[in-house]
N, C-alpha and C positions, 0 to 999 in steps of 0.2 A: 215486721214482727209476726204477723199472722202466718206468713209463709214459713218463717222459722219454726213457729209452733207446730205447724203442720208437719214439717220435716222431723221434728223431735218426736211427735206422736207416732208418725209412720215408723221411725226407727224403733221406738219402744214396742210397737205392735209386732214388728219383725223379730225382735229379740225376746218377745214375750215378757215384757216388764210393765205390767199394767199399773202397778203402784207408782213407778217412776213417771209414767205418762200423766197420771192424775194429780201427783203431788209435787212435781219438780218446781212448778211456778210458785206455789205457795211457800215451799221451803226456800226457794231462792229469795223471795221477798223478805222472808223472816231472817235469812242470813244477812242481808243488807241492813235491815232494821236493827239487828242486834250486833252488827259489826263483827260477824263471824268470818273465819277464814274459808277459803275454797275447800280445804280439807274437811272442815266442820260441816260445810254444806254437803259434800260428797258422802261423808259418813252418815249424815241424817237421811240422805236420799236412799242409800243402800240399806239402812236399817228399816226404812219404810217398806222397801221391797221384801226384805226378809220377814217382816211382820205379816205382810199380806200373804206371802207364801205359806207361812205357818198356819194362817187362818184357812187358806184353801186346803192345806193338807188335813187339818182337823175336820173340815167339812167332808172331805173325801173319805176319811177314816170312819166318820160317824155314819155316812151313808152305807158303806160296806158292812158295818157292824150289824145293821138291821135291828137295832134296839127298838122294842115296842113303845118306849116312852123315854123321856129324859128323867132320870132319877139321880139325885145327888145325895151323897153320903150325909151331908149336913142336915138333910130333911128327915133322916131316919129318927123316929121318936123313941129314944132310949128310955125316956120317962115312962112311956106306956109299956114298952117291951122290956120289962124288968127281968125277963128270962133270957135275955140276950147277953152273952159275955162281952161286955163293952170293950174291955182292955184288949182282948184277943182280936175282936173285929177291927178295932182301930189300928192294930198293927199291920193290917193288910193295906192300909191306905198309901203306903210308900211304894206299893207295887213291886217290891223286891222279889216277891214270890214268882213273878213272871220271868225275871231275868234268871232266876234259879231253876226255872222250869218245874215249879212245884204246883200242886193242885190245891183247890179249896172245895170242901164239901159242906154245904149248909143243909142241916137236917132239922125238921120240926113240923108241927101241924100247919094246916092252911091258915094264912093270914098273919103270920108272925113276922113277915118281912124278908123272907129268904130271897125272893125274886128282886125286891127293892135293893138289897145289898149287892146281889150279883150284878144287876144292871148298873148300879152306881159305880162299881169297880170297873165295869166295862166302859162306861162313859168316861171315867177318869183316864183309862188307858188310851182311848181314842184321842183325848186332848193332849196326851203326851206323845202322840205319834206312833202308838203301838197298834198294829193291825189286830183287830178284834172281830169276833163273829158271835152273835147271839142267836140261839135257835131253841125251840122247845123240843123235848124228846120226841113228842108225837110227830112234829113236822120233820125232824131229822130222819125218822123212820120212813116217812112218806117219800122224802127226797132220795134216801138211799135205795129204797125199793124201786122207785121209778128209774133211777140211774142204772141200777143193775139190769132191769128189764130192757133198757135201751142200749145196753152195752157200753155205758159211760161211767161205770162205777169207779174205776181207777182215776179217771179225770176228775170226777166229783170229789173223791177223797183228797186228791192233790190240791184242788182249788179251794174247797170249803173246809176240809178237816185239817190239812197239814199246813196250809199257808198262813193262817192267823197265828200271832204270838200267843193270843188268849182265845180259847174257845169256851163259850158259856152254854151249857145244856141245862135247860130249865124243866122242872116238873117231871123228874124221873119217878115212875111209880104210879102216876095218876091213871095211866092207861097201860094194861098189860101188853107185852109183845108176844107174837108168835115165835116159833123156833127160828125161822129164817131171819126175822127182824132182830131177835136176840143175837144171832151170829153176826149180823151186820153191825150192831151196836158194839159188840166185843171188838170187831175189826177197827172201829173208830178209836176206842181206848187203847188198843194194842199199838196202832200206828203212831199215836201221839205220845206213847210212853217214853219218857225221858227226852222228848223232842219239843214239847210245847206244853204250856199250862192249860189246865181245864178247871173251870168252876162248874160244879153241878149242884142242883137243889133237889131235894126229895122230901116227901112227907112220910117215907118209910124208914124204919130202922134197918140197919144192914142185915139183921137176921131175917128180914122179910123181903129182901131184894130179889130172891129167887122167884117169888110170886110174879114179879114184873118181867122176868126173863124166862118165860115158858116153863117154870118150875125146874129149870136145869141148874141143879146145885153145883155141878162141876164147872159149867161155864161161868156161873155167877162168882164162884170162888176165884177163878182165874182172872175175871174182870176186876174184882175188888182188890186182888193182889197187886195188879198194875196201877189201878187208880189210887190206892191208898199208900203205896210205897213211899212216895214223896208228897204227902198231903197234910193239910191242916184241916182238922175236922171240927166244925162248929155246930154244936147242938143248941137250938133255940127253943125255949119252952114258952108257954103263955097262951093267951086267948087271941082271937082274930082282931087285928086292928081295924079291918073293914067293917066289923060289926059293933065296934065300941059304942058308937052313938045310938044305935038301935037298942043295945043292951042297957044303956043308961036310961033310955026312954021306956024300957020295959016291953019293947016290941019284938025282942028276939030271945030265944032260950039262952040260959047262961052258958051252956056247953053244947058243942056240936060234934057229933061222932063222925069222923072222916074215915074211919077204917072200914 
């Protein structure tokens, strides 16, 4: 029996069936105990392998996504964030916007949960096997500039910008871009236009986006035209969730000017 187990495990290793290797004995015993047919046993064994494969796929997708943390939609505090349009935000949870290659734009001041919502949708996408990539606008600019300087811009755009079904760009407007950086960012939006979904977050209203893109109103208008053509715009108002405890204790000012 030990030799037979060794042969089965060796075959599973060659066929790359790790779940079969670890669960066949248990499932076989269970089938005998419950008087199941060989077909029942085989189906259970194959389902175990499929379940294991799905978990491995989710882990791979999550690693590629580069999410800064695991955020879940259920943890978003709509009770505190009374300025968040709950019905609209909840409509994103089915991720149909990704299949339709539509975009989502979260606008609002710092601390109202824009990043939380973006990350939670990204996490959900990875769990459904959808290739996702998260990056801050500042890091995206650094990587684009480095890729261009090294002559790898097209390769970077193909691998990082075009390959994900969902691209999340966080914190547009926190740091202004130079003219070359603004052109590179426009290239990102233009290349994904009607080819893949984007989620962006920003603390700036659209009327001030040109300040983040080298005061180039023409480029900004062209960028917004492509970004917003197939987009859901979600404006979130309210105070910072991160400071709610300090404000309750009277150790933080009631309002913070982020402009």
